[in-house]
C-alpha positions in Angstrom: 88.7 77.2 86.9 85.1 78.7 86.6 84.9 80.0 90.2 81.4 78.4 90.6 80.1 81.8 91.6 76.7 82.3 93.1 76.8 86.0 93.4 73.1 86.5 92.8 71.9 83.6 94.9 69.5 84.5 97.7 72.2 83.5 100.3 75.7 84.8 99.8 78.6 83.6 101.9 81.0 86.3 102.9 83.7 83.8 104.1 83.7 81.7 100.9 83.8 84.9 98.8 86.8 86.0 100.8 88.6 82.7 100.4 87.9 82.8 96.6 89.2 86.4 96.6 92.4 85.4 98.4 92.9 82.5 95.9 92.5 84.6 92.7 94.7 87.3 94.2 97.4 84.7 94.9 97.1 83.4 91.3 97.6 86.9 89.9 100.5 87.6 92.3 102.1 84.4 91.2 102.0 85.2 87.5 103.4 88.6 88.1 106.0 87.2 90.5 107.3 84.7 88.0 108.4 87.8 86.0 109.0 90.4 88.7 109.9 88.7 92.0 109.0 90.6 95.1 111.9 89.2 97.1 114.3 90.9 94.7 112.7 94.3 95.1 113.1 97.0 97.7 110.4 95.3 99.8 112.9 92.7 100.9 114.6 95.5 102.9 111.8 95.6 105.5 109.5 92.6 104.8 110.4 89.0 105.6 111.5 87.0 102.5 109.1 84.2 103.6 106.2 86.5 103.3 107.3 87.8 99.9 107.8 84.2 98.6 104.4 83.2 100.0 102.8 86.0 98.0 104.5 85.1 94.8 104.6 81.3 94.8 101.3 79.9 96.0 99.3 80.3 92.8 99.2 76.6 92.1 98.0 75.8 95.6 95.4 78.6 95.2 93.9 76.8 92.1 93.4 73.7 94.3 91.5 75.8 96.8 89.3 76.9 93.9 88.7 73.3 93.1 87.5 72.6 96.7 85.2 75.7 96.6 83.9 74.8 93.2 82.9 71.2 94.4 81.2 72.6 97.5 79.3 75.4 95.8 78.1 73.5 92.7 77.0 70.5 94.8 75.3 72.6 97.5 73.4 74.6 94.8 72.4 71.4 93.1 71.2 69.9 96.4 69.2 73.1 97.1 67.5 72.8 93.8 67.0 69.0 93.6 66.9 67.9 97.3 69.2 65.0 96.6 71.8 64.2 94.0 69.7 61.3 92.8 67.1 63.8 91.6 69.6 65.9 89.7 68.1 67.5 86.6 70.7 66.5 84.0 69.6 69.0 81.3 69.3 71.9 83.7 72.8 71.1 85.2 74.5 71.1 81.8 72.6 74.3 80.7 73.9 76.1 83.8 77.4 74.9 83.2 77.4 75.8 79.6 75.8 79.2 80.1 78.4 80.0 82.8 81.5 78.7 81.0 81.0 79.0 77.3 80.5 82.8 76.6 83.7 83.9 78.3 85.7 80.9 77.1 84.7 81.3 73.5 85.5 85.0 73.5 88.9 84.3 75.2 89.8 81.7 72.6 88.8 84.0 69.7 90.9 86.9 71.1 93.9 84.6 71.8 93.6 83.1 68.3 93.5 86.6 66.7 96.6 87.8 68.7 98.5 84.6 67.5 97.6 85.3 63.9 98.7 88.9 64.2 102.1 87.7 65.6 101.7 89.6 68.9 104.6 88.8 71.2 103.6 86.7 74.3 100.7 85.2 72.3 102.3 83.3 69.5 102.1 79.5 69.7 105.5 78.5 68.4 106.7 75.4 70.4 107.5 72.4 68.2 104.6 70.1 68.0 102.0 72.7 68.8 99.6 74.6 66.5 96.8 77.1 66.8 94.1 74.7 65.5 95.2 72.0 68.0 95.3 74.5 70.9 91.7 75.6 70.0 90.5 72.0 70.0 92.3 71.4 73.3 90.8 74.5 75.0 87.2 73.9 73.8 87.5 70.1 74.2 88.6 70.5 77.9 91.9 68.6 77.4 94.4 71.5 77.3 96.0 70.2 80.4 96.7 66.9 78.6 97.9 68.7 75.5 100.4 70.7 77.5 101.6 67.6 79.3 102.3 66.0 75.9 103.7 69.0 74.0 104.9 71.5 76.6 103.6 74.8 78.0 101.5 77.0 75.8 101.6 80.9 76.0 100.3 82.2 79.3 96.9 83.3 78.0 96.2 79.7 76.9 97.9 78.0 79.9 95.4 79.3 82.4 92.8 77.0 80.8 94.4 73.9 82.2 92.3 74.1 85.4 89.1 74.7 83.5 89.7 71.5 81.6 89.9 69.5 84.8 86.8 71.1 86.3 84.6 70.7 83.3 85.5 67.1 82.6 84.6 66.4 86.2 81.2 68.1 85.9 80.5 66.4 82.6 80.6 63.1 84.4 79.4 64.1 87.9 75.6 64.2 87.3 75.7 61.0 85.4 77.5 59.2 88.2 74.9 60.7 90.7 72.1 59.3 88.6 73.7 55.9 88.2 74.6 55.4 91.9 71.4 57.0 93.3 72.4 56.2 96.9 74.7 58.2 99.1 76.2 55.1 100.6 77.4 54.2 97.1 78.5 57.6 96.0 80.2 58.8 99.2 82.8 56.0 99.4 83.8 56.7 95.8 84.2 60.4 96.5 86.3 59.6 99.7 88.6 57.3 97.7 89.1 60.0 95.0 89.6 62.7 97.5 92.3 61.0 99.6 94.1 59.7 96.4 95.5 63.1 95.7 99.1 62.5 97.1 99.4 59.2 95.3 98.0 60.3 92.0 100.5 63.2 91.9 103.4 61.1 93.0 102.6 58.5 90.3 103.2 61.2 87.6 106.6 62.4 88.8 108.3 61.5 85.5 106.4 64.3 83.6 106.5 67.6 85.5 103.9 69.3 83.5 101.5 66.4 83.5 102.0 65.9 87.2 101.0 69.5 87.9 98.0 69.5 85.6 96.7 65.9 85.4 93.0 65.2 85.8 92.9 63.0 88.9 94.7 65.3 91.4 92.4 68.2 90.5 89.4 66.0 90.6 90.4 64.8 94.0 90.2 68.3 95.3 86.8 68.9 93.6 85.6 65.6 95.2 86.7 67.0 98.6 84.4 70.0 98.1 81.5 67.7 97.0 81.9 65.7 100.2 81.8 68.9 102.2 78.6 70.0 100.5 77.0 66.6 101.4 78.1 67.1 105.0 76.7 70.6 105.1 73.4 69.5 103.5 73.0 66.8 106.1 73.9 69.1 109.1 73.1 72.7 108.2 73.6 73.8 111.7 76.3 72.9 114.2 77.4 74.4 117.5 79.3 77.6 117.2 82.4 76.1 118.8 82.5 73.4 116.1 82.5 76.0 113.3 85.1 78.1 115.1 87.3 75.1 115.6 87.1 74.1 112.0 88.0 77.7 110.9 91.1 77.7 113.2 92.2 74.3 111.9 91.7 75.4 108.3 93.6 78.6 108.8 96.5 76.9 110.5 96.6 74.3 107.7 96.7 77.0 105.0 99.3 78.9 106.8 101.6 75.8 107.0 101.1 75.1 103.3 101.7 78.6 102.2 104.5 79.7 104.5 106.2 76.4 105.5 105.9 74.6 102.2 109.6 73.5 102.0 109.4 72.0 105.5 106.1 70.2 104.7 107.6 68.8 101.5 110.4 67.3 103.4 108.1 65.7 105.9 105.0 64.9 103.7 106.1 65.1 100.1 102.9 65.2 98.0 100.9 64.7 101.1 101.0 68.4 101.7 98.5 68.8 98.9 96.0 66.7 100.9 96.6 69.0 103.9 95.8 71.9 101.6 92.5 70.5 100.3 91.4 69.4 103.8 92.3 72.8 105.3 90.4 74.6 102.5 87.4 72.4 103.2 87.6 73.2 106.9 87.4 76.9 106.1 84.6 76.4 103.6 82.5 74.5 106.1 83.3 76.9 108.8 82.1 79.8 106.6 78.9 77.9 105.6 78.0 77.2 109.2 78.9 80.6 110.5 77.4 82.7 107.7 74.2 83.5 109.6 76.2 84.6 112.7 78.5 87.2 111.4 78.0 90.5 109.6 80.0 91.1 106.4 83.6 92.2 106.9 83.2 95.6 105.3 86.9 96.4 105.3 87.4 93.4 103.0 84.7 94.1 100.6 87.3 94.6 97.9 88.6 91.1 98.4 85.0 89.7 98.3 84.6 91.5 95.0 87.7 89.7 93.7 86.1 86.5 94.8 82.8 87.2 93.0 84.7 88.0 89.8 87.2 85.2 90.2 86.3 83.3 87.0 86.5 86.5 84.8 89.7 87.7 86.4 91.3 84.3 86.0 90.6 84.2 82.3 91.8 87.7 81.5 94.5 88.6 84.0 97.3 87.4 81.8 96.6 90.3 79.3 97.3 92.7 82.1 100.4 90.7 83.3 102.0 90.6 79.9 101.3 94.4 79.3 102.7 95.5 82.6 105.8 93.3 82.4 106.5 94.6 78.9 106.2 98.2 80.1 108.5 97.3 83.1 111.2 96.0 80.7 110.8 98.7 78.1 111.3 101.4 80.7 114.4 99.8 82.1 113.0 100.0 85.6 115.3 99.1 88.5 114.3 95.7 90.0 114.4 97.4 93.4 111.3 99.3 92.3 109.7 96.3 90.7 107.0 96.1 93.4 105.6 99.4 92.1 104.4 97.7 89.0 102.1 95.6 91.0 100.2 98.6 92.0 98.6 99.3 88.6 98.5 95.6 87.6 96.1 94.5 90.4 93.4 97.1 89.9 93.6 96.7 86.1 93.1 92.9 86.5 90.0 93.7 88.6 88.7 96.2 86.1 89.2 93.9 83.1 87.4 91.1 85.0 84.6 93.4 86.0 84.2 94.5 82.4 84.0 90.9 81.3 81.4 90.1 83.9 79.3 93.2 83.2 79.2 93.2 79.5 79.8 89.5 78.5 79.4 87.0 81.3 76.2 88.0 83.1 74.2 89.2 80.0 75.1 86.0 78.1 74.4 83.8 81.0 71.1 85.4 81.6 70.1 85.3 77.9 71.0 81.6 77.6 69.3 80.5 80.8 66.1 82.4 80.0 65.8 80.5 76.8 67.0 77.1 77.8 65.6 76.7 81.3 61.9 76.6 82.1 60.3 78.8 84.8 63.5 80.8 85.4 63.3 83.5 88.1 65.3 86.8 87.7 67.6 85.6 90.4 68.1 82.2 89.0 68.8 83.6 85.5 72.0 85.2 86.6 73.0 82.8 89.4 75.9 80.5 89.0 75.9 76.9 89.9 
Protein backbone atom coordinates (compact mmCIF):
# COMPACT_ATOMS: atom_id res chain seq x y z
CA UNK A 1 0.00 0.00 0.00
CA UNK A 2 2.01 3.14 -1.23
CA UNK A 3 -0.63 5.71 -0.23
CA UNK A 4 -0.35 7.36 -3.64
CA UNK A 5 0.42 10.65 -1.92
CA UNK A 6 0.46 13.94 -3.74
CA UNK A 7 1.39 16.09 -0.77
CA UNK A 8 3.35 18.59 -2.89
CA UNK A 9 0.90 18.84 -5.76
CA UNK A 10 -0.44 22.31 -6.52
CA UNK A 11 -3.89 21.16 -5.38
CA UNK A 12 -4.20 19.24 -2.15
CA UNK A 13 -7.43 17.67 -1.08
CA UNK A 14 -8.27 17.95 2.59
CA UNK A 15 -11.05 15.37 2.50
CA UNK A 16 -8.95 12.69 0.82
CA UNK A 17 -6.06 13.35 3.21
CA UNK A 18 -8.46 12.91 6.12
CA UNK A 19 -9.80 9.65 4.69
CA UNK A 20 -6.26 8.37 4.21
CA UNK A 21 -5.39 9.48 7.74
CA UNK A 22 -8.37 7.63 9.18
CA UNK A 23 -7.43 4.53 7.20
CA UNK A 24 -3.80 4.36 8.33
CA UNK A 25 -4.89 5.07 11.90
CA UNK A 26 -7.28 2.10 11.73
CA UNK A 27 -4.48 -0.10 10.41
CA UNK A 28 -2.21 0.83 13.32
CA UNK A 29 -5.02 0.42 15.86
CA UNK A 30 -5.76 -3.00 14.37
CA UNK A 31 -2.22 -4.26 14.72
CA UNK A 32 -2.00 -3.03 18.31
CA UNK A 33 -5.49 -4.36 19.02
CA UNK A 34 -4.59 -7.87 17.91
CA UNK A 35 -2.18 -7.87 20.86
CA UNK A 36 -3.84 -5.49 23.36
CA UNK A 37 -7.59 -5.46 22.81
CA UNK A 38 -9.36 -2.28 23.85
CA UNK A 39 -12.57 -4.08 24.79
CA UNK A 40 -10.63 -5.96 27.49
CA UNK A 41 -9.26 -2.76 29.01
CA UNK A 42 -10.80 -0.30 31.42
CA UNK A 43 -12.25 1.65 28.49
CA UNK A 44 -14.95 -1.00 28.26
CA UNK A 45 -16.41 0.36 31.52
CA UNK A 46 -17.58 3.58 29.89
CA UNK A 47 -17.29 3.18 26.09
CA UNK A 48 -19.51 0.89 23.97
CA UNK A 49 -17.95 -2.44 23.04
CA UNK A 50 -19.08 -1.87 19.46
CA UNK A 51 -16.95 1.29 19.26
CA UNK A 52 -13.89 -0.40 20.76
CA UNK A 53 -14.22 -3.35 18.40
CA UNK A 54 -14.62 -0.98 15.45
CA UNK A 55 -11.39 0.78 16.40
CA UNK A 56 -9.48 -2.49 16.67
CA UNK A 57 -10.86 -4.64 13.88
CA UNK A 58 -11.25 -2.56 10.73
CA UNK A 59 -7.64 -2.62 9.60
CA UNK A 60 -8.30 -4.96 6.68
CA UNK A 61 -11.20 -2.83 5.50
CA UNK A 62 -9.00 0.25 5.81
CA UNK A 63 -6.52 -1.25 3.35
CA UNK A 64 -9.29 -1.55 0.76
CA UNK A 65 -10.12 2.11 1.31
CA UNK A 66 -6.47 2.81 0.52
CA UNK A 67 -6.80 0.80 -2.68
CA UNK A 68 -9.72 2.97 -3.82
CA UNK A 69 -7.89 6.19 -2.96
CA UNK A 70 -4.74 4.96 -4.70
CA UNK A 71 -6.63 4.19 -7.91
CA UNK A 72 -8.29 7.59 -7.84
CA UNK A 73 -5.18 9.65 -7.11
CA UNK A 74 -2.78 7.93 -9.45
CA UNK A 75 -5.29 7.99 -12.32
CA UNK A 76 -6.34 11.60 -11.75
CA UNK A 77 -2.68 12.69 -11.57
CA UNK A 78 -1.97 10.77 -14.79
CA UNK A 79 -4.95 12.41 -16.51
CA UNK A 80 -3.78 15.81 -15.34
CA UNK A 81 -0.37 15.23 -16.89
CA UNK A 82 -1.39 13.40 -20.07
CA UNK A 83 -4.91 14.61 -20.79
CA UNK A 84 -6.13 11.08 -21.56
CA UNK A 85 -5.03 7.62 -20.51
CA UNK A 86 -4.36 6.83 -24.17
CA UNK A 87 -1.53 9.39 -24.04
CA UNK A 88 0.07 8.03 -20.88
CA UNK A 89 3.86 8.34 -20.82
CA UNK A 90 4.93 4.79 -20.03
CA UNK A 91 8.48 5.63 -19.00
CA UNK A 92 7.49 8.59 -16.83
CA UNK A 93 4.74 6.57 -15.15
CA UNK A 94 7.14 3.79 -14.17
CA UNK A 95 9.81 6.26 -13.05
CA UNK A 96 7.31 7.91 -10.71
CA UNK A 97 6.20 4.57 -9.30
CA UNK A 98 9.77 3.35 -8.81
CA UNK A 99 11.03 6.55 -7.22
CA UNK A 100 8.09 6.58 -4.83
CA UNK A 101 8.14 2.91 -3.86
CA UNK A 102 11.68 1.59 -4.15
CA UNK A 103 13.74 3.66 -1.65
CA UNK A 104 11.59 2.93 1.40
CA UNK A 105 10.89 -0.64 0.33
CA UNK A 106 14.57 -1.47 -0.16
CA UNK A 107 15.48 0.04 3.20
CA UNK A 108 12.69 -1.85 4.97
CA UNK A 109 13.69 -5.18 3.42
CA UNK A 110 17.34 -4.57 4.37
CA UNK A 111 16.44 -3.77 8.00
CA UNK A 112 14.07 -6.73 8.31
CA UNK A 113 16.71 -9.03 6.84
CA UNK A 114 19.30 -7.77 9.33
CA UNK A 115 16.96 -8.29 12.27
CA UNK A 116 16.24 -11.82 11.08
CA UNK A 117 19.93 -12.66 10.80
CA UNK A 118 20.52 -11.24 14.29
CA UNK A 119 17.77 -13.48 15.65
CA UNK A 120 15.69 -10.62 17.05
CA UNK A 121 12.39 -11.85 18.41
CA UNK A 122 9.32 -10.95 16.30
CA UNK A 123 11.48 -10.66 13.17
CA UNK A 124 12.79 -14.20 12.64
CA UNK A 125 11.31 -16.11 9.71
CA UNK A 126 10.93 -19.62 11.09
CA UNK A 127 7.76 -21.13 9.64
CA UNK A 128 8.35 -24.39 7.81
CA UNK A 129 8.69 -23.84 4.08
CA UNK A 130 9.78 -20.22 4.46
CA UNK A 131 13.25 -18.67 4.24
CA UNK A 132 14.83 -15.24 4.24
CA UNK A 133 16.01 -15.34 0.59
CA UNK A 134 12.57 -16.40 -0.58
CA UNK A 135 10.89 -13.67 1.50
CA UNK A 136 13.20 -11.06 -0.03
CA UNK A 137 12.37 -12.24 -3.54
CA UNK A 138 8.65 -12.21 -2.72
CA UNK A 139 8.80 -8.68 -1.27
CA UNK A 140 10.84 -7.19 -4.11
CA UNK A 141 9.04 -9.24 -6.75
CA UNK A 142 5.59 -8.10 -5.56
CA UNK A 143 4.19 -11.52 -4.81
CA UNK A 144 4.55 -11.62 -1.04
CA UNK A 145 0.77 -12.00 -0.79
CA UNK A 146 0.95 -15.15 -2.92
CA UNK A 147 3.95 -16.42 -0.94
CA UNK A 148 2.04 -16.07 2.33
CA UNK A 149 -1.01 -17.72 0.80
CA UNK A 150 1.11 -20.74 -0.09
CA UNK A 151 3.31 -20.96 3.03
CA UNK A 152 1.54 -19.08 5.86
CA UNK A 153 1.96 -15.72 7.53
CA UNK A 154 5.37 -14.08 7.69
CA UNK A 155 6.43 -11.97 10.71
CA UNK A 156 4.44 -8.75 10.96
CA UNK A 157 7.13 -6.48 9.54
CA UNK A 158 7.08 -8.48 6.32
CA UNK A 159 3.36 -9.19 6.32
CA UNK A 160 2.38 -5.55 5.73
CA UNK A 161 3.89 -5.78 2.24
CA UNK A 162 1.03 -7.96 0.95
CA UNK A 163 -1.01 -4.93 -0.07
CA UNK A 164 1.97 -3.29 -1.80
CA UNK A 165 2.31 -6.44 -3.91
CA UNK A 166 -1.27 -6.08 -5.14
CA UNK A 167 -0.94 -2.37 -5.90
CA UNK A 168 2.31 -2.57 -7.78
CA UNK A 169 1.31 -5.55 -9.92
CA UNK A 170 -1.80 -3.57 -10.89
CA UNK A 171 0.26 -0.51 -11.78
CA UNK A 172 2.78 -2.53 -13.75
CA UNK A 173 -0.01 -3.56 -16.10
CA UNK A 174 -2.28 -0.52 -15.91
CA UNK A 175 -0.45 1.85 -18.32
CA UNK A 176 0.07 -0.98 -20.82
CA UNK A 177 -3.65 -1.77 -20.82
CA UNK A 178 -4.42 1.95 -21.29
CA UNK A 179 -2.12 2.14 -24.30
CA UNK A 180 -3.51 -1.07 -25.81
CA UNK A 181 -7.19 -0.18 -25.41
CA UNK A 182 -6.78 3.54 -26.24
CA UNK A 183 -10.53 4.13 -25.99
CA UNK A 184 -12.59 4.82 -22.87
CA UNK A 185 -15.48 2.75 -24.22
CA UNK A 186 -13.12 -0.26 -24.26
CA UNK A 187 -11.32 0.38 -20.97
CA UNK A 188 -14.29 1.44 -18.82
CA UNK A 189 -16.35 -1.78 -19.21
CA UNK A 190 -13.25 -3.80 -18.29
CA UNK A 191 -12.78 -1.70 -15.16
CA UNK A 192 -16.47 -2.00 -14.22
CA UNK A 193 -16.38 -5.79 -14.52
CA UNK A 194 -13.25 -5.93 -12.38
CA UNK A 195 -14.65 -3.51 -9.79
CA UNK A 196 -17.95 -5.35 -9.27
CA UNK A 197 -16.23 -8.76 -9.24
CA UNK A 198 -14.95 -8.16 -5.70
CA UNK A 199 -17.53 -10.27 -3.78
CA UNK A 200 -17.21 -13.20 -6.18
CA UNK A 201 -13.42 -13.23 -6.37
CA UNK A 202 -13.24 -13.29 -2.57
CA UNK A 203 -15.91 -15.99 -2.23
CA UNK A 204 -14.17 -18.18 -4.81
CA UNK A 205 -11.07 -18.39 -2.58
CA UNK A 206 -12.82 -19.45 0.62
CA UNK A 207 -10.82 -22.69 0.92
CA UNK A 208 -7.63 -20.73 1.67
CA UNK A 209 -8.19 -18.09 4.34
CA UNK A 210 -4.89 -16.27 3.83
CA UNK A 211 -5.11 -16.25 0.04
CA UNK A 212 -8.75 -15.15 0.18
CA UNK A 213 -7.70 -12.20 2.30
CA UNK A 214 -4.67 -11.23 0.22
CA UNK A 215 -5.34 -12.39 -3.35
CA UNK A 216 -4.65 -10.08 -6.27
CA UNK A 217 -8.11 -9.78 -7.85
CA UNK A 218 -10.12 -8.52 -4.83
CA UNK A 219 -7.54 -5.79 -4.16
CA UNK A 220 -7.33 -4.90 -7.83
CA UNK A 221 -11.12 -4.64 -7.91
CA UNK A 222 -10.90 -1.93 -5.26
CA UNK A 223 -8.16 -0.10 -7.19
CA UNK A 224 -10.28 -0.31 -10.36
CA UNK A 225 -13.11 1.34 -8.42
CA UNK A 226 -10.83 4.29 -7.73
CA UNK A 227 -9.71 4.44 -11.36
CA UNK A 228 -13.36 4.64 -12.48
CA UNK A 229 -13.93 7.45 -10.00
CA UNK A 230 -11.00 9.40 -11.43
CA UNK A 231 -12.41 9.03 -14.95
CA UNK A 232 -15.78 10.32 -13.73
CA UNK A 233 -14.15 13.26 -11.97
CA UNK A 234 -12.01 14.09 -15.01
CA UNK A 235 -15.13 14.13 -17.18
CA UNK A 236 -17.22 16.22 -14.77
CA UNK A 237 -14.91 18.28 -12.57
CA UNK A 238 -17.77 20.37 -11.24
CA UNK A 239 -21.17 19.19 -10.04
CA UNK A 240 -23.92 20.91 -8.02
CA UNK A 241 -23.15 21.22 -4.34
CA UNK A 242 -26.15 19.07 -3.46
CA UNK A 243 -24.72 16.18 -5.50
CA UNK A 244 -21.35 16.29 -3.73
CA UNK A 245 -23.06 16.56 -0.34
CA UNK A 246 -25.37 13.63 -1.10
CA UNK A 247 -22.43 11.48 -2.15
CA UNK A 248 -20.61 12.39 1.04
CA UNK A 249 -23.59 11.37 3.17
CA UNK A 250 -24.07 8.10 1.29
CA UNK A 251 -20.37 7.30 1.61
CA UNK A 252 -20.27 8.11 5.33
CA UNK A 253 -23.34 5.98 6.04
CA UNK A 254 -21.88 3.10 4.03
CA UNK A 255 -18.59 3.21 5.91
CA UNK A 256 -20.41 3.38 9.23
CA UNK A 257 -22.40 0.27 8.37
CA UNK A 258 -19.28 -1.65 7.31
CA UNK A 259 -17.24 -0.64 10.35
CA UNK A 260 -19.89 -0.77 13.05
CA UNK A 261 -22.45 -3.26 11.72
CA UNK A 262 -20.07 -5.69 10.05
CA UNK A 263 -21.53 -8.83 11.63
CA UNK A 264 -25.03 -7.94 10.50
CA UNK A 265 -23.83 -7.06 6.99
CA UNK A 266 -22.00 -10.38 6.75
CA UNK A 267 -25.18 -12.26 7.57
CA UNK A 268 -27.11 -10.31 4.93
CA UNK A 269 -24.52 -9.75 2.19
CA UNK A 270 -21.60 -12.09 2.92
CA UNK A 271 -18.65 -10.91 0.81
CA UNK A 272 -20.89 -8.31 -0.79
CA UNK A 273 -20.18 -6.06 2.16
CA UNK A 274 -16.73 -5.45 0.65
CA UNK A 275 -18.36 -4.02 -2.48
CA UNK A 276 -20.39 -1.73 -0.22
CA UNK A 277 -17.10 -0.69 1.39
CA UNK A 278 -15.35 0.20 -1.88
CA UNK A 279 -18.38 2.00 -3.30
CA UNK A 280 -18.78 3.97 -0.07
CA UNK A 281 -15.11 4.92 -0.11
CA UNK A 282 -15.47 6.07 -3.71
CA UNK A 283 -18.48 8.21 -2.80
CA UNK A 284 -16.42 9.96 -0.13
CA UNK A 285 -13.45 10.42 -2.47
CA UNK A 286 -15.61 11.94 -5.20
CA UNK A 287 -17.45 14.12 -2.71
CA UNK A 288 -14.10 15.40 -1.44
CA UNK A 289 -12.77 16.01 -4.95
CA UNK A 290 -15.87 17.97 -5.96
CA UNK A 291 -16.08 19.91 -2.71
CA UNK A 292 -12.39 20.77 -2.24
CA UNK A 293 -12.77 24.29 -3.63
CA UNK A 294 -15.78 25.07 -1.42
CA UNK A 295 -14.49 24.31 2.05
CA UNK A 296 -11.61 25.63 4.12
CA UNK A 297 -9.28 23.07 5.72
CA UNK A 298 -10.54 21.50 8.95
CA UNK A 299 -7.82 22.89 11.16
CA UNK A 300 -8.81 20.81 14.17
CA UNK A 301 -8.03 17.67 12.16
CA UNK A 302 -4.67 18.75 10.76
CA UNK A 303 -3.05 15.97 12.77
CA UNK A 304 -5.18 13.40 10.95
CA UNK A 305 -4.35 14.99 7.59
CA UNK A 306 -0.69 14.65 8.52
CA UNK A 307 -1.22 10.93 9.13
CA UNK A 308 -2.79 10.73 5.69
CA UNK A 309 0.09 12.47 3.95
CA UNK A 310 2.55 10.11 5.69
CA UNK A 311 0.41 7.01 5.19
CA UNK A 312 2.91 5.08 3.04
CA UNK A 313 5.81 5.65 5.41
CA UNK A 314 3.76 4.95 8.54
CA UNK A 315 2.36 1.79 6.99
CA UNK A 316 5.81 0.41 6.26
CA UNK A 317 7.38 1.13 9.66
CA UNK A 318 4.58 1.02 12.22
CA UNK A 319 5.15 -2.64 13.13
CA UNK A 320 8.53 -1.72 14.64
CA UNK A 321 6.68 0.46 17.13
CA UNK A 322 3.90 -2.08 17.68
CA UNK A 323 6.33 -4.88 18.50
CA UNK A 324 8.41 -2.67 20.82
CA UNK A 325 5.41 -1.34 22.73
CA UNK A 326 3.81 -4.76 23.11
CA UNK A 327 7.10 -6.23 24.35
CA UNK A 328 7.35 -3.49 26.97
CA UNK A 329 3.72 -4.02 27.93
CA UNK A 330 4.34 -7.72 28.54
CA UNK A 331 7.72 -7.20 30.22
CA UNK A 332 6.27 -4.80 32.78
CA UNK A 333 3.41 -7.16 33.62
CA UNK A 334 0.93 -4.37 33.05
CA UNK A 335 -2.68 -5.06 33.96
CA UNK A 336 -4.86 -5.52 30.89
CA UNK A 337 -7.27 -3.01 32.42
CA UNK A 338 -4.63 -0.36 31.77
CA UNK A 339 -3.73 -1.73 28.35
CA UNK A 340 -5.26 1.26 26.58
CA UNK A 341 -2.53 3.46 28.08
CA UNK A 342 0.02 1.75 25.84
CA UNK A 343 -1.75 3.12 22.81
CA UNK A 344 -0.84 6.64 23.93
CA UNK A 345 2.92 6.39 23.24
CA UNK A 346 2.47 3.94 20.33
CA UNK A 347 0.46 6.26 18.08
CA UNK A 348 2.76 9.34 18.20
CA UNK A 349 5.81 7.09 17.89
CA UNK A 350 4.36 5.58 14.70
CA UNK A 351 3.86 9.09 13.33
CA UNK A 352 7.37 10.19 14.32
CA UNK A 353 8.99 7.16 12.73
CA UNK A 354 6.95 7.68 9.57
CA UNK A 355 7.85 11.37 9.52
CA UNK A 356 11.52 10.55 9.88
CA UNK A 357 11.30 8.07 7.03
CA UNK A 358 9.56 10.66 4.84
CA UNK A 359 11.96 13.49 5.67
CA UNK A 360 15.28 11.68 5.48
CA UNK A 361 14.63 8.82 3.05
CA UNK A 362 11.44 9.00 1.02
CA UNK A 363 11.31 12.60 -0.20
CA UNK A 364 15.08 13.12 -0.77
CA UNK A 365 15.41 9.82 -2.66
CA UNK A 366 12.26 10.47 -4.68
CA UNK A 367 13.45 13.96 -5.60
CA UNK A 368 16.93 12.74 -6.53
CA UNK A 369 15.67 9.89 -8.73
CA UNK A 370 13.09 11.98 -10.55
CA UNK A 371 15.48 14.84 -11.15
CA UNK A 372 17.75 12.43 -13.02
CA UNK A 373 15.27 10.20 -14.79
CA UNK A 374 12.52 12.63 -15.75
CA UNK A 375 13.02 15.48 -18.22
CA UNK A 376 12.01 19.07 -17.43
CA UNK A 377 11.07 18.35 -13.85
CA UNK A 378 9.80 21.30 -11.83
CA UNK A 379 10.57 21.55 -8.10
CA UNK A 380 6.96 20.66 -7.26
CA UNK A 381 6.89 17.67 -9.62
CA UNK A 382 10.17 16.37 -8.32
CA UNK A 383 8.70 15.54 -4.92
CA UNK A 384 5.12 14.95 -5.90
CA UNK A 385 3.68 11.49 -5.82
CA UNK A 386 1.62 9.94 -8.51
